[in-house]
C-alpha positions as CSV (number, residue, x, y, z in Angstrom):
1,M,28.5,-73.5,55.0
2,R,29.3,-70.1,56.6
3,N,31.1,-70.5,59.9
4,R,28.6,-70.5,62.8
5,G,29.1,-71.0,66.5
6,M,26.8,-72.6,69.1
7,L,27.1,-71.5,72.8
8,V,26.7,-74.2,75.4
9,G,27.1,-74.0,79.1
10,A,25.4,-74.1,82.5
11,I,22.3,-72.1,83.4
12,G,23.5,-68.6,84.3
13,A,27.0,-69.0,82.8
14,G,26.5,-65.9,80.7
15,K,25.8,-67.4,77.3
16,S,22.9,-65.1,76.3
17,T,24.7,-62.0,77.6
18,L,27.8,-63.0,75.7
19,S,25.7,-63.7,72.6
20,K,24.2,-60.2,72.7
21,A,27.6,-58.6,73.1
22,L,29.1,-60.6,70.2
23,L,26.2,-59.5,68.0
24,G,26.7,-55.8,69.0
25,Y,23.7,-55.5,71.2
26,E,23.7,-54.2,74.8
27,A,24.8,-57.0,77.0
28,K,21.8,-57.8,79.1
29,A,21.0,-61.0,81.0
30,M,18.0,-62.9,80.0
31,K,16.9,-66.5,80.3
32,T,17.0,-68.5,77.1
33,Q,14.0,-70.8,76.9
34,S,14.8,-72.5,73.5
35,L,17.4,-72.5,70.8
36,T,18.0,-69.0,69.5
37,Y,19.4,-68.5,66.1
38,E,20.8,-65.1,65.2
39,D,23.2,-64.3,62.5
40,W,26.3,-66.5,63.1
41,L,25.4,-67.6,66.6
42,V,23.1,-70.2,68.2
43,D,22.4,-69.7,71.8
44,T,21.2,-72.8,73.8
45,P,19.4,-73.1,77.1
46,G,21.6,-74.1,80.0
47,E,19.3,-77.1,80.6
48,Y,20.7,-78.7,77.5
49,T,24.1,-79.2,79.3
50,E,22.9,-79.6,82.8
51,N,20.7,-82.6,82.0
52,P,22.3,-85.5,80.1
53,M,18.9,-86.3,78.7
54,H,19.3,-83.2,76.5
55,Y,22.7,-84.0,75.2
56,K,21.0,-85.3,72.0
57,S,19.7,-81.8,71.4
58,I,23.3,-80.5,71.6
59,M,24.5,-83.1,69.2
60,A,21.6,-82.5,66.8
61,T,22.2,-78.7,66.8
62,A,25.9,-79.2,66.4
63,M,25.1,-80.5,62.9
64,E,24.1,-77.0,62.0
65,V,27.3,-75.2,63.1
66,T,31.1,-75.3,62.5
67,H,32.2,-74.4,66.1
68,V,30.9,-75.2,69.6
69,L,31.7,-72.6,72.2
70,Y,32.0,-74.2,75.7
71,V,31.2,-71.5,78.3
72,Q,32.4,-71.7,81.8
73,D,31.4,-69.0,84.4
74,A,34.6,-67.9,86.3
75,T,32.4,-67.4,89.4
76,N,31.0,-70.9,89.4
77,R,33.2,-73.7,90.9
78,K,31.1,-76.4,89.3
79,M,31.8,-77.9,85.8
80,I,28.8,-79.4,84.1
81,F,30.6,-81.0,81.2
82,P,32.2,-84.4,81.5
83,P,36.0,-84.7,80.6
84,G,36.6,-84.7,76.8
85,F,32.9,-83.7,76.1
86,S,34.0,-81.6,73.1
87,T,35.2,-84.7,71.2
88,G,31.6,-85.9,70.9
89,T,30.4,-83.2,68.5
90,G,33.1,-83.4,65.8
91,K,33.1,-79.6,65.6
92,L,35.9,-77.1,66.3
93,P,35.9,-76.3,70.0
94,I,36.4,-73.0,71.6
95,G,36.5,-72.6,75.4
96,I,35.2,-69.3,76.8
97,V,35.6,-68.2,80.4
98,T,32.9,-65.6,81.2
99,K,32.5,-63.1,84.0
100,T,36.2,-62.6,84.3
101,D,35.5,-59.1,85.5
102,A,33.5,-60.3,88.6
103,E,35.1,-59.7,92.0
104,E,34.7,-63.4,92.9
105,A,36.0,-64.7,89.6
106,D,38.5,-67.5,89.7
107,V,39.8,-67.4,86.1
108,E,42.6,-69.9,86.6
109,R,40.2,-72.5,87.9
110,A,37.7,-71.9,85.1
111,V,40.5,-72.3,82.5
112,K,41.6,-75.6,84.2
113,L,38.0,-76.9,84.1
114,L,37.6,-76.0,80.4
115,R,40.9,-77.8,79.6
116,K,39.3,-81.0,80.8
117,V,36.4,-80.5,78.4
118,I,38.4,-79.5,75.4
119,P,41.5,-81.8,74.8
120,K,42.9,-79.5,72.1
121,G,41.9,-75.9,71.3
122,P,41.7,-72.3,72.3
123,V,40.4,-70.7,75.5
124,V,39.3,-67.1,75.6
125,L,38.9,-65.0,78.7
126,A,35.9,-62.8,78.2
127,S,33.7,-60.1,79.8
128,A,30.5,-59.2,77.9
129,Y,30.1,-56.1,80.0
130,K,33.6,-54.8,79.4
131,K,33.6,-56.1,75.9
132,E,36.7,-58.1,76.5
133,G,37.5,-61.2,74.4
134,L,34.7,-60.5,71.9
135,E,37.0,-59.8,68.9
136,E,39.1,-62.9,69.7
137,I,36.0,-65.1,69.8
138,K,34.8,-63.8,66.4
139,A,38.2,-64.3,64.9
140,L,38.4,-67.9,66.2
141,V,34.9,-68.7,64.8
142,S,36.1,-67.4,61.4
143,C,38.9,-70.0,61.4
144,S,38.1,-73.2,59.5
145,T,40.7,-75.6,61.1
146,I,42.2,-76.2,64.5
147,Q,45.6,-75.2,63.0
148,E,44.2,-71.8,61.9
149,M,42.9,-71.3,65.5
150,R,46.3,-72.3,66.9
151,D,48.1,-69.9,64.5
152,Y,45.7,-67.1,65.4
153,T,46.3,-67.7,69.2
154,E,50.1,-67.9,68.8
155,K,50.1,-64.6,66.8
156,S,47.8,-62.8,69.1
157,E,49.4,-60.3,71.4
158,K,46.4,-60.4,73.7
159,K,46.8,-62.2,77.0
160,N,43.2,-63.3,77.1
161,V,43.5,-66.0,74.5
162,L,45.5,-69.2,74.8
163,F,45.8,-72.6,73.1
164,H,46.4,-75.9,74.7
165,E,46.8,-79.5,73.5
166,S,46.4,-81.8,76.5
167,L,43.3,-83.0,78.3
168,Y,44.7,-83.0,81.8
169,K,47.4,-80.2,81.8
């Protein structure tokens, strides 16, 4: 199977805008009503993560991808994923902090929240509008193992990608 990523996160977290930017389209906010498959990305409605009744949809869709991209809006203080949520899919996790360019962004807090969701893996700081973090996300989705993602992160000279290995650090 070709590597493919699924974006999951809260309503308004920037999943669709990020998806468009990653695919080379103009980053434009729009509400996702259902699963959207395009090229190597699957965009999910925020309701899938905000309502535990829809977790089964996330798990079912995860069967079709190699990576799950957990999106946290840097302007939102609320985390909708329970601790360790990424371990339930069996897929390679990538944390993505969106809206890092917003005036009210609290990037440090967003990273801390994602570290609770992903016990081991990379976190990318991104801005769809400024096109920051896009190449790093694509590179990480092209990796086939957690070790490849770690190696990529350690070799990267960019400060917007990091790797961690502890649920509560």
